[in-house]
ChimeraX commands (.cxc) that place a marker at each C-alpha (Angstrom):
marker #1 position 75.14,-26.57,-2.81 radius 0.5
marker #1 position 75.01,-29.06,0.04 radius 0.5
marker #1 position 72.95,-28.60,3.19 radius 0.5
marker #1 position 75.88,-27.64,5.43 radius 0.5
marker #1 position 76.96,-24.83,3.12 radius 0.5
marker #1 position 73.39,-23.62,2.83 radius 0.5
marker #1 position 72.91,-23.77,6.60 radius 0.5
marker #1 position 76.18,-21.91,7.12 radius 0.5
marker #1 position 75.09,-19.17,4.71 radius 0.5
marker #1 position 71.70,-18.87,6.39 radius 0.5
marker #1 position 73.38,-18.80,9.79 radius 0.5
marker #1 position 75.69,-16.04,8.60 radius 0.5
marker #1 position 72.78,-14.02,7.24 radius 0.5
marker #1 position 70.79,-14.51,10.43 radius 0.5
marker #1 position 73.85,-13.69,12.52 radius 0.5
marker #1 position 74.34,-10.45,10.60 radius 0.5
marker #1 position 70.70,-9.51,11.04 radius 0.5
marker #1 position 70.86,-10.42,14.69 radius 0.5
marker #1 position 73.99,-8.31,15.19 radius 0.5
marker #1 position 72.30,-5.37,13.49 radius 0.5
marker #1 position 69.24,-5.77,15.69 radius 0.5
marker #1 position 71.39,-5.98,18.83 radius 0.5
marker #1 position 73.25,-2.81,17.81 radius 0.5
marker #1 position 69.98,-0.97,17.27 radius 0.5
marker #1 position 68.67,-2.16,20.62 radius 0.5
marker #1 position 71.89,-1.01,22.30 radius 0.5
marker #1 position 71.51,2.46,20.80 radius 0.5
marker #1 position 67.86,2.61,21.80 radius 0.5
marker #1 position 68.71,1.51,25.34 radius 0.5
marker #1 position 71.43,4.15,25.61 radius 0.5
marker #1 position 68.99,6.82,24.43 radius 0.5
marker #1 position 66.36,5.63,26.89 radius 0.5
marker #1 position 68.83,5.60,29.78 radius 0.5
marker #1 position 69.92,9.11,28.86 radius 0.5
marker #1 position 66.33,10.32,28.86 radius 0.5
marker #1 position 65.56,8.65,32.18 radius 0.5
marker #1 position 68.65,10.21,33.79 radius 0.5
marker #1 position 67.65,13.62,32.43 radius 0.5
marker #1 position 64.13,13.28,33.79 radius 0.5
marker #1 position 65.40,12.12,37.17 radius 0.5
marker #1 position 67.66,15.17,37.34 radius 0.5
marker #1 position 64.83,17.50,36.34 radius 0.5
marker #1 position 66.50,18.28,33.01 radius 0.5
marker #1 position 64.80,18.52,29.66 radius 0.5
marker #1 position 64.91,15.41,27.55 radius 0.5
marker #1 position 67.87,15.53,25.13 radius 0.5
marker #1 position 67.30,15.25,21.40 radius 0.5
marker #1 position 68.16,11.73,20.19 radius 0.5
marker #1 position 71.48,11.55,18.35 radius 0.5
marker #1 position 69.96,10.21,15.15 radius 0.5
marker #1 position 67.24,12.87,15.06 radius 0.5
marker #1 position 69.56,15.52,13.65 radius 0.5
marker #1 position 71.88,13.29,11.64 radius 0.5
marker #1 position 70.00,12.07,8.58 radius 0.5
marker #1 position 66.66,13.23,9.89 radius 0.5
marker #1 position 64.78,12.27,6.73 radius 0.5
marker #1 position 65.87,8.65,7.06 radius 0.5
marker #1 position 64.72,8.59,10.66 radius 0.5
marker #1 position 61.36,10.09,9.72 radius 0.5
marker #1 position 60.93,7.52,6.95 radius 0.5
marker #1 position 61.65,4.72,9.39 radius 0.5
marker #1 position 59.32,6.27,11.96 radius 0.5
marker #1 position 56.54,6.55,9.38 radius 0.5
marker #1 position 57.16,2.96,8.28 radius 0.5
marker #1 position 56.87,1.79,11.90 radius 0.5
marker #1 position 53.67,3.79,12.36 radius 0.5
marker #1 position 52.21,2.18,9.23 radius 0.5
marker #1 position 53.19,-1.28,10.50 radius 0.5
marker #1 position 51.63,-0.50,13.87 radius 0.5
marker #1 position 48.36,0.52,12.22 radius 0.5
marker #1 position 48.35,-2.68,10.17 radius 0.5
marker #1 position 48.94,-4.76,13.29 radius 0.5
marker #1 position 46.14,-2.93,15.11 radius 0.5
marker #1 position 43.79,-3.60,12.21 radius 0.5
marker #1 position 44.71,-7.30,12.20 radius 0.5
marker #1 position 44.26,-7.42,15.97 radius 0.5
marker #1 position 40.78,-5.89,15.60 radius 0.5
marker #1 position 39.88,-8.45,12.93 radius 0.5
marker #1 position 41.12,-11.30,15.11 radius 0.5
marker #1 position 39.19,-9.95,18.07 radius 0.5
marker #1 position 36.00,-9.81,16.01 radius 0.5
marker #1 position 36.59,-13.32,14.68 radius 0.5
marker #1 position 37.20,-14.62,18.20 radius 0.5
marker #1 position 33.99,-12.96,19.40 radius 0.5
marker #1 position 32.02,-14.53,16.56 radius 0.5
marker #1 position 33.56,-17.93,17.27 radius 0.5
marker #1 position 32.71,-17.57,20.95 radius 0.5
marker #1 position 29.09,-16.77,20.09 radius 0.5
marker #1 position 28.91,-19.72,17.67 radius 0.5
marker #1 position 30.29,-22.07,20.34 radius 0.5
marker #1 position 27.74,-20.76,22.82 radius 0.5
marker #1 position 24.92,-21.39,20.37 radius 0.5
marker #1 position 26.25,-24.88,19.61 radius 0.5
marker #1 position 26.47,-25.68,23.32 radius 0.5
marker #1 position 22.89,-24.47,23.82 radius 0.5
marker #1 position 21.71,-26.66,20.92 radius 0.5
marker #1 position 23.53,-29.67,22.36 radius 0.5
marker #1 position 21.90,-29.10,25.76 radius 0.5
marker #1 position 18.47,-28.96,24.10 radius 0.5
marker #1 position 19.15,-32.17,22.15 radius 0.5
marker #1 position 20.40,-33.95,25.29 radius 0.5
marker #1 position 17.39,-32.77,27.29 radius 0.5
marker #1 position 15.01,-33.92,24.50 radius 0.5
marker #1 position 16.71,-37.34,24.38 radius 0.5
marker #1 position 16.49,-37.70,28.15 radius 0.5
marker #1 position 12.78,-36.91,28.11 radius 0.5
marker link #1:1,2 radius 0.2
marker link #1:2,3 radius 0.2
marker link #1:3,4 radius 0.2
marker link #1:4,5 radius 0.2
marker link #1:5,6 radius 0.2
marker link #1:6,7 radius 0.2
marker link #1:7,8 radius 0.2
marker link #1:8,9 radius 0.2
marker link #1:9,10 radius 0.2
marker link #1:10,11 radius 0.2
marker link #1:11,12 radius 0.2
marker link #1:12,13 radius 0.2
marker link #1:13,14 radius 0.2
marker link #1:14,15 radius 0.2
marker link #1:15,16 radius 0.2
marker link #1:16,17 radius 0.2
marker link #1:17,18 radius 0.2
marker link #1:18,19 radius 0.2
marker link #1:19,20 radius 0.2
marker link #1:20,21 radius 0.2
marker link #1:21,22 radius 0.2
marker link #1:22,23 radius 0.2
marker link #1:23,24 radius 0.2
marker link #1:24,25 radius 0.2
marker link #1:25,26 radius 0.2
marker link #1:26,27 radius 0.2
marker link #1:27,28 radius 0.2
marker link #1:28,29 radius 0.2
marker link #1:29,30 radius 0.2
marker link #1:30,31 radius 0.2
marker link #1:31,32 radius 0.2
marker link #1:32,33 radius 0.2
marker link #1:33,34 radius 0.2
marker link #1:34,35 radius 0.2
marker link #1:35,36 radius 0.2
marker link #1:36,37 radius 0.2
marker link #1:37,38 radius 0.2
marker link #1:38,39 radius 0.2
marker link #1:39,40 radius 0.2
marker link #1:40,41 radius 0.2
marker link #1:41,42 radius 0.2
marker link #1:42,43 radius 0.2
marker link #1:43,44 radius 0.2
marker link #1:44,45 radius 0.2
marker link #1:45,46 radius 0.2
marker link #1:46,47 radius 0.2
marker link #1:47,48 radius 0.2
marker link #1:48,49 radius 0.2
marker link #1:49,50 radius 0.2
marker link #1:50,51 radius 0.2
marker link #1:51,52 radius 0.2
marker link #1:52,53 radius 0.2
marker link #1:53,54 radius 0.2
marker link #1:54,55 radius 0.2
marker link #1:55,56 radius 0.2
marker link #1:56,57 radius 0.2
marker link #1:57,58 radius 0.2
marker link #1:58,59 radius 0.2
marker link #1:59,60 radius 0.2
marker link #1:60,61 radius 0.2
marker link #1:61,62 radius 0.2
marker link #1:62,63 radius 0.2
marker link #1:63,64 radius 0.2
marker link #1:64,65 radius 0.2
marker link #1:65,66 radius 0.2
marker link #1:66,67 radius 0.2
marker link #1:67,68 radius 0.2
marker link #1:68,69 radius 0.2
marker link #1:69,70 radius 0.2
marker link #1:70,71 radius 0.2
marker link #1:71,72 radius 0.2
marker link #1:72,73 radius 0.2
marker link #1:73,74 radius 0.2
marker link #1:74,75 radius 0.2
marker link #1:75,76 radius 0.2
marker link #1:76,77 radius 0.2
marker link #1:77,78 radius 0.2
marker link #1:78,79 radius 0.2
marker link #1:79,80 radius 0.2
marker link #1:80,81 radius 0.2
marker link #1:81,82 radius 0.2
marker link #1:82,83 radius 0.2
marker link #1:83,84 radius 0.2
marker link #1:84,85 radius 0.2
marker link #1:85,86 radius 0.2
marker link #1:86,87 radius 0.2
marker link #1:87,88 radius 0.2
marker link #1:88,89 radius 0.2
marker link #1:89,90 radius 0.2
marker link #1:90,91 radius 0.2
marker link #1:91,92 radius 0.2
marker link #1:92,93 radius 0.2
marker link #1:93,94 radius 0.2
marker link #1:94,95 radius 0.2
marker link #1:95,96 radius 0.2
marker link #1:96,97 radius 0.2
marker link #1:97,98 radius 0.2
marker link #1:98,99 radius 0.2
marker link #1:99,100 radius 0.2
marker link #1:100,101 radius 0.2
marker link #1:101,102 radius 0.2
marker link #1:102,103 radius 0.2
marker link #1:103,104 radius 0.2
marker link #1:104,105 radius 0.2
marker link #1:105,106 radius 0.2
view
């Protein structure tokens, strides 16, 4: 398979995924707009359309997203700790360099 065919196939796959993502975002935006209108009018928030239709699939997706969110939070915490440790190490290195420079100047 030459590069142009491969690129065209990848582009088609990415285009399909992008279209699916855009459709999902459109539905989410419509649901959000509906909820905002209801709140502005003092109404109760309507049940999302997908909540009743195929509820188990929605719950599975929701649980999957919650799991991903927890994983991202854990990675963020690890990165924060690593950044803090790196910051402390840089501070110690800077202090050591200042001491060495002061000793050389003396």
